[in-house]
C-alpha positions in Angstrom: 10.7 -32.2 12.1 8.2 -30.0 13.6 5.6 -28.1 11.1 7.2 -24.7 12.5 10.5 -25.9 11.9 9.5 -27.3 8.3 7.4 -24.3 7.6 10.8 -21.7 7.7 13.0 -24.4 6.6 11.0 -23.7 3.3 10.5 -20.4 3.5 14.3 -19.9 3.9 14.6 -21.6 0.6 11.7 -20.3 -0.6 10.2 -23.6 -1.8 6.6 -22.7 -2.7 6.1 -26.1 -3.7 6.3 -27.9 -0.4 5.1 -24.8 2.0 1.3 -25.4 -0.2 1.6 -28.8 1.3 2.5 -28.8 4.8 0.3 -26.0 5.3 -3.8 -26.2 6.3 -6.1 -24.7 4.4 -8.3 -24.0 7.3 -5.6 -22.2 9.6 -5.1 -18.0 9.4 -1.7 -17.4 8.2 -0.1 -14.1 9.6 -3.4 -12.7 9.6 -4.4 -14.0 6.1 -6.2 -17.7 4.7 -3.6 -19.5 2.6 -3.9 -18.1 -0.4 -4.1 -14.7 0.3 -1.0 -15.5 2.6 1.1 -17.6 -0.8 0.1 -14.1 -2.6 1.1 -11.3 -0.3 4.7 -14.0 -0.2 4.5 -14.2 -3.7 4.7 -10.7 -4.8 6.7 -9.6 -1.6 9.9 -12.0 -2.5 8.8 -12.3 -6.6 7.8 -15.8 -6.8 5.7 -17.2 -9.8 4.2 -19.9 -10.9 2.8 -21.8 -8.6 -0.5 -23.0 -8.9 -2.9 -20.9 -7.9 
């Protein structure tokens, strides 16, 4: 499985733990740092308890 396929799979499942593990901290995601990206995703999807 490619990183893109894994990203889409875990995003669809809303598996924050796996997304956090597979995504690199030094890459910008949709114009934002990994931490900001996850923060916006959490707010928009109602996720919580991810440990950032």
